[in-house]
N, C-alpha and C positions, 0 to 999 in steps of 0.2 A: 504494500501500500504506500504511495508515494507522500512525502511529507508534504506541508503547506510550507513553502519558502519564502514566498513575496516576490520572487523575482519572474522576469519575464517568462514566456515560454521556453524561449530561445535558451534563455539562461538555465532555467529548469532543467531543460534535456541535458544540456552541459554538468549542471550540479550532479544530477542524477547518474551521469555517467562516471562521473569522479567518484562519487559515492556507492558505487557498485563495484568498484575494482579493489581486490584485496591482494596484497604481494604474495599471500600463502595461505595455507590451512592453518589453522591453529590445533590446539591439541588438548584433552582432558586428562587434566593432572592430579585430580583429587576429588573425591565424592565423600560428602558427608552427610550422614541422617541422624537428626535428634528424635529418639522414638517417645519421649514422653519431656514434660517440662524439668529441668534441673536433671536431667539424666546424661550421662555421657555422650559425647558425639562418636557413632559409628564411621569407621572409615573405612567401607567396603570396597572391593576392588570393581565389583559390578553392581548394579541397580536397574530394578524395573521402574520405568515411568509411566504413570496411568494419566488419564485426563486432568486428574486434580494435583500431579506433582510427583515426587519420588514415593514408591511404596515402601512405609516404615517410618518415614519422616513425621512427627506430630503435626505439620502444618499441611500435609497433604489432605485434600478434602475442602480447602477452604478457596477463596477468591481464584478463579481460573485464571486471571491476569497475573498473578503473584505466585504461581505455581512452582515455578523454580528460579532460584535467585544464583546468580553466577559472578565471580569475581575474577580478575586478571591477575595470574600469577604474578606479572611483572609489577604489579603495585604493592604487594606484600613488602617488600623491602623498603618500598617508600612510606608506607605506613609506620613498619617498625622504627624506622629513622626518625618521623616526625613523632611518634610517641616516647623517644628515647631508650628503643629496644634495640639489640643486635639482629634480633630478627622475631618473628612471630609465628605461631602455629595456624594454620588456615582455620581450624576449628573456633578460634576467637572471635572471628568476623561472623561468625553464624550465618555463611552463605552454605547453598547445597554444592556447588560444583566451582572449582578452581580451573580455569584454562587459561593456556599460555600461547602465543606465537599470533594472535588476533586480537585487533582491539576490539573489546567487548562493547564499549560506548558506540562504537560505528554499528552495531548491530541493534541499537533501539528503533523500533519500528520495522525493521526487517526480521524477514524469515531466514531461520538457520536451523541446521542440524547437528547434533551433537551425535555421532554414531548413527543409530537408528531411529531417532528421536527427532522429530521437526517441531521446533520452537517459534515463537514470534516475540520479539524484545519489545515490553510494553511499558517501560519507563526506567528510570533509575532506581538503584536498591541504595537509599539514603541509609545513614548509620543510626542508630538509636541509642537511646542515653545509656544503656548497658554499656556500650564501649568506654564509659568513665571506669566501669567496676573492671572490666576485660583487659583495658589497655592501662588505666590509670588516670589521673587527671590529666585533661586535656586530649583523651583518646577518641572521644566523639570529632572533635576539630582534626584529629590527625586522620581519621577515614573520610572527613568531608571530600566528596569529590573523588575519591578513589574506592567506594561502596560497592561498585559494579552495577548490574541489571537486572531486573526482574523479567520473568518469562510465563508465557502462556504456552500451554501444551497443544499443540494441532494434530500431532500423530504420535500416540504412545510408542512405546517399544523398549529396548533395553539398550542401557550404556554400559561401557567399559573403561578402565584408565587405559589411555593411549588411543582411543576413539579420535577421529578427526573432528574438526569444529569447523564447519564449512558455510558460507553464505549461500542461499538459496537465490542465485541471481535473476533478475528478470530483465526483458529487454530494455535497454535504456533509450533506445531509438525511439522518434516521435512516431 
């Protein structure tokens, strides 16, 4: 679904073409499931994704537009540095998936595949106040702009560590 840009039709075509080009596929590096509130995060090598999220995650079954949360692996060292840590465990971010090699923010409003699952990026995944506990004082601000995206599930399926993360490209021509 094309985003409203405010540009002329010719410029929109150019922008759409630019926004549809990715240098390479990304990769799924980490899967996190929290089965219940305050339960430790499970880090399986594979997971089933249904229409409402990752099977076994306590948030599965809620809002479809926020069924899956993704964060970019390349942002974890930035968050750690801003929070005053040498590194952080991805579980601290409370996201379902960590991906590398593709800009997750570029996937907002786009359809993309993680392994056999088709997702659509529906917005940003802004940090919550819990980051002050997880990362320490200033943790919320350390994560601002680095929280990743939320996505809805369009085609359920299975995912596994190492799966490719690939944008579903539409023809950008008028």
